[in-house]
N, C-alpha and C positions, 0 to 999 in steps of 0.2 A: 549609463546613469549610475552616479555614485551612491553608495549605500548610506542610509541615515546611520547615526552612531549606534543606536540599539539594534539595527540590522546587522551591522558589522560584528557587534558582541555576539549576537546569536549565531552568525555564521561561524565565528571562530570557535564557539563551543560545540556547535554541530560537528565541526571537522575534528575536534579533540575526541568527542564521543565516538565518531565514526572510526578513528584510528585506533580504538581501544583503550585510550588513556583512562577513561572512566567507564567501567563495565556495569552492566545491569544490576540495580541494587545500590550502587555507590552514590555518594553525594557529590554534587557539583559545586563548584565555588558559590559562596552565598552572595546575596545582593550587595552587602557591604564590601566583600572582598573585591567583587567585580568592579564596583564604583571606585575603589581605591587603584585597582590595577589599570583601569582605563581613564581614570581622571574624569569621571562623569558623575552626575547626580545618582543617588541610590534609585530614584524613580526610573531613570534611563536604564539601570541595570535590571531592575524588575520587569521592565517592559520587554527586555530581550528574553528573559526567562518565560514570559508569557507566550512569546512566539514559539518556543520549543515546547510549552505544555500544549498549546493549541495544535501542534504537529504530532502530539502523542510521543514525544522523545523523553520528556521528563514528567514527573508527577510530584505534587506537593505532599510531603509528609510532615504532619504536625511535630513540632519539637526537633525536627531534623533539618527541614529546608527542602529543597528541590533534589530528587534522586532520579538516576537513569531508570526508565521504566523496565520492569522485570517481565511484564506481559505484553508482548507486542499486540497492537491493534491494526486492523485493516477494514476497509469498507467492502460490503458486497459488490460484485460486478455492476457497473453503471451507476453506483450511488454517489459518486463525486460530481460536484458541479463547480463552475467557476467561481472563484472567490471564497470558497469554503475551506476551513481548516481541515488538516488531514485526519485529526482525531474526531471531527464532527460525524457522527454516525457510525463511528468505528466499532468493531467488536474484537474481542480476543479470538485468537485462532490457534490451531494446531497445524503445524507443517506435516504433510503426509509424505513419508519416503524422502528421497534425496532429489534434487533437481536432475533431470535427465535430458538427453538429446534424443529425439526420435521424430518421424515424419508426422506432422499434425493431421487431424482429420481434414477432409477436403474443404468443408466450409470454413475452417480456421485458416488453412493455406490460402484459400481465395482472399479472405479478409486481409492477410498479411502480404498479398500480392507475391506469394512465393511459388516457384516452380514445382511440379509434381516430383517426388523423390528427394526433395530438399528437407533436412532436418532442422527443427527448431528447439530451443531450450524451453523445457516445461517445468513449472513450479506448481505444486498442488497444496492446497490448504482447505481446512474446514473451519468455518466461522462458528463461534459457540454462543449460545444464549447464556443469560446470567447464571443459570443452574448448571452450566457445563455440557448441556445436551447440543447436539448439532444444529444449526441454523441453515447452513448453506455449503455447498461443495463447489470449489472453484478451481479451474485450471488455468494458469496464465502462461501464454506462449510468446516467447521473445524471438524475433527473427534473428539470423546469424550476425548481421551487422551491428545489432545492439548488444547481444549476449557476448560476443567475442571481445567487445571493447569494454565489458562490465563484468569482470571475473567474479565478483562476489555474488552475482546473480546465480552462480553454479554451486554456491555453498549453502548448507542448511541453516547456518546462523542467521537470526533476524537482522535486517539492515535498519538500525536505529532511525537513521534519517528518513527512511522510506524509499522504495525503489525508484519513484519518479525523481526525487531530488539527487539520488545516487547517480542514476543514468544521466541526468543533466550534468553533473559534475564530471562524469567520465567521457561524455559524447559531445556536450554542448547542444544537444537536442532535447526539447521539452514538448509537452502536449499543448496544443492550441485548439485542437477539436476533437470531439468524441462522437462516436456513433454507436447507438444501442439498438439491437434488435431483440425483441421479446417474443418468445413462441412458448407453446405449451405441448408437453408430451408425457410419455410414461418415463420413469427413471430407468436407466440400465442397471445391470447387476452391480458394478462397481459403486455407482452413486447411491443406490439402494442400500448397500453394505455401509458406507460411510454416514449416511443420513439416518441409519437405523430404521429403515422403512420395512414393513412387512409386505413381501411381495413387490410388485412394480407399481407404486403409487404415482399419481399425477404430480407433475413438477413445472415450475415456470422456469424458462431458461433465458437469461440475458447474455447476449453475445456483445461485449463491449470492446470496441477498437479505438485506441488513442492514435492520433496522427500529429507529427510533429510540425514545426514552423514552415517546413517545405512541403507538406502534405504527404510525407512518407509514414507508414505504420510503425509505431514504436512497440505496441503490445496489443494482443488479442486476448481477452479474458472471457471464459465461459463460466457463468455462475449458475448453479442449479439449486433451486429452493422449493422444498415441498409446498404443495398447495396451501397447507394449513398456516404457513409462516409468510407467504407472499402477499404483500399489499402495497399498491402504489396509489398515492393520492396527489393530484395537482390542483392548484388554484390559478385561474387565469381570467384575464379581462374578456368581456364579451360585449 
């Protein structure tokens, strides 16, 4: 299916940002410039920028225009739903350490359908509240077939377009189904340290697994949130 013109412009800018042509904090071409470059109306160019803003890639800065975001955002595990923008419900986060290869816990390996003894790529982050305090601790595990085809997952630098879109560009695979399993337990020592908990407090744990169009696991993410910050609300027909 052919892209609409505003989508084509957005994808072009996304690729230029991903390649490093525009770094965090730098201004991207204005709506006027884009309209001239692509021979479209300014409204079409602005619509393309709104796509990138909804994905958390650029932010509007008064008197400047749109700039590449300097503070990456991500959603807590299991918080994404079909049709929602990537920035919707997103939080600033800190990357913890460097991505590393190691054998995942048994429940993660099972979710990823990996054989015992097989290593996966782990990326760790801490989501932050507006005051900078920790909201949740998350470990994202990528199976070898995804991680090896997507080398930037092994780097500490943020991926401006988001890991989902990057993995899709690299592999052609994208999430079509998600499974979330929520449990409650006490925080372990590592989680308590990063969440600034005194002792081993109660935490809600969301194990989120995303599956591609062929039903194969793309990523398994375990998000750990202190009881004081965890709340889930749903509205449904009866």
